[in-house]
C-alpha positions as CSV (number, residue, x, y, z in Angstrom):
1,R,20.1,0.5,15.6
2,S,16.8,1.6,14.2
3,L,14.9,1.4,17.4
4,P,14.6,4.3,19.9
5,E,16.7,4.5,22.9
6,Y,13.7,4.5,25.3
7,F,10.4,2.7,25.2
8,V,7.1,3.7,26.9
9,V,5.8,0.5,28.4
10,P,2.4,-0.1,30.2
11,S,3.2,-0.5,33.9
12,S,1.1,-3.6,34.1
13,L,3.4,-5.4,31.6
14,A,6.3,-7.1,33.4
15,D,9.9,-6.8,32.0
16,Q,10.2,-10.6,31.7
17,D,7.0,-10.6,29.6
18,L,8.4,-8.0,27.3
19,K,11.6,-10.0,26.8
20,L,9.6,-13.1,26.2
21,Y,7.2,-11.5,23.8
22,S,9.9,-9.7,21.9
23,Y,11.0,-13.0,20.3
24,S,7.4,-13.4,18.9
25,F,7.5,-10.2,16.8
26,I,9.0,-10.0,13.3
27,G,12.4,-8.4,13.7
28,R,11.8,-8.4,17.6
29,R,10.0,-5.1,17.0
30,M,7.9,-4.7,20.2
31,P,4.9,-2.4,20.2
32,L,6.1,1.2,20.1
33,W,4.3,4.2,21.5
34,S,4.6,6.7,18.6
35,W,2.3,9.6,19.5
36,N,-0.3,10.8,22.0
37,H,-3.1,13.3,22.0
38,P,-4.2,15.5,25.0
39,N,-7.5,13.6,25.1
40,G,-5.6,10.5,26.1
41,S,-5.5,8.8,22.7
42,A,-2.3,7.2,21.7
43,L,-0.8,5.7,18.5
44,V,1.1,2.5,19.1
45,R,2.9,0.7,16.2
46,M,3.2,-3.0,16.4
47,A,4.9,-5.4,14.0
48,N,3.3,-8.7,13.0
49,I,3.6,-11.6,15.3
50,K,5.5,-14.6,13.7
51,D,3.6,-17.5,15.3
52,V,0.0,-17.2,14.3
53,L,-1.0,-19.7,17.0
54,Q,0.4,-17.4,19.7
55,Q,-0.7,-14.2,17.9
56,R,-4.1,-13.8,19.6
57,R,-2.8,-14.5,23.1
58,I,0.1,-12.1,22.9
59,D,-1.9,-9.4,21.1
60,Q,-4.6,-9.7,23.8
61,R,-2.1,-9.5,26.6
62,I,-0.5,-6.4,25.2
63,C,-3.8,-4.7,24.4
64,N,-5.1,-5.5,27.9
65,A,-2.0,-3.9,29.4
66,I,-2.5,-0.8,27.3
67,T,-6.1,-0.6,28.4
68,R,-5.2,-1.0,32.1
69,S,-2.6,1.8,31.8
70,H,-5.0,4.3,30.1
71,P,-6.4,6.8,32.6
72,L,-10.0,6.3,31.2
73,R,-9.5,2.5,30.7
74,S,-10.5,3.1,27.0
75,D,-10.6,0.1,24.7
76,V,-7.8,-0.4,22.2
77,H,-8.8,0.2,18.6
78,K,-6.7,-1.8,16.1
79,A,-6.2,-1.2,12.4
80,D,-4.1,-3.4,10.1
81,L,-2.3,-0.8,8.0
82,D,-0.3,-3.2,5.9
83,K,-3.0,-3.4,3.3
84,S,-3.7,0.3,3.1
85,L,-0.3,1.9,3.3
86,P,2.6,1.7,0.8
87,S,5.6,-0.3,1.8
88,I,9.0,1.2,2.6
89,Q,10.2,0.0,-0.8
90,D,7.3,1.7,-2.5
91,I,8.1,5.0,-0.8
92,Q,11.8,4.8,-1.6
93,A,11.0,4.0,-5.3
94,A,8.6,7.0,-5.4
95,H,11.2,9.3,-3.9
96,T,13.8,8.1,-6.4
97,K,11.4,8.8,-9.3
98,L,10.6,12.3,-7.8
99,K,14.3,13.1,-7.5
100,Q,14.9,12.0,-11.1
101,L,12.0,14.2,-12.2
102,C,13.1,17.2,-10.3
103,V,16.9,17.0,-10.7
104,N,17.8,15.0,-13.8
105,E,15.1,16.1,-16.3
106,P,15.5,19.4,-18.0
107,F,12.3,21.2,-17.1
108,E,12.0,23.0,-20.4
109,E,11.8,19.7,-22.3
110,T,9.3,18.1,-19.9
111,E,7.1,21.0,-18.9
112,E,4.0,19.9,-20.7
113,K,4.0,16.4,-19.2
114,W,5.6,17.3,-15.9
115,L,2.4,17.2,-13.8
116,S,1.5,13.7,-15.2
117,S,5.1,12.6,-14.6
118,L,4.8,13.8,-11.0
119,E,1.6,12.0,-10.5
120,N,3.2,8.8,-11.9
121,T,5.8,8.9,-9.2
122,H,3.0,8.3,-6.6
123,W,5.0,10.5,-4.2
124,L,2.2,13.0,-3.5
125,E,-0.3,10.1,-3.0
126,Y,2.1,8.4,-0.5
127,I,2.9,11.5,1.6
128,R,-0.8,12.5,1.7
């Protein structure tokens, strides 16, 4: 239910490969084309691969398919964002704290510490 209706798939990746590889990704979350730039750059999100023994092979196969499908045959640049981005739970907790700060707290009573309270929610840090 949370996946898009359509997927952009490199033409060199066969349907049977996609079905087979989907079982290797956590939550069966296949690589997902999220955004592209007019210069040909694309942002592709990819979940972790469950089996670390198969990870390198599957990752390489998918990256090669993306490279072959790129008009300039540009190399794929990968970044592991798990360590540098907050989790969904962190974002939800920050949003809850922000709502409490903005809705539940009487502003007159919290005005002098409001900015530090806002900073403590981490909301602005996460959306930056």
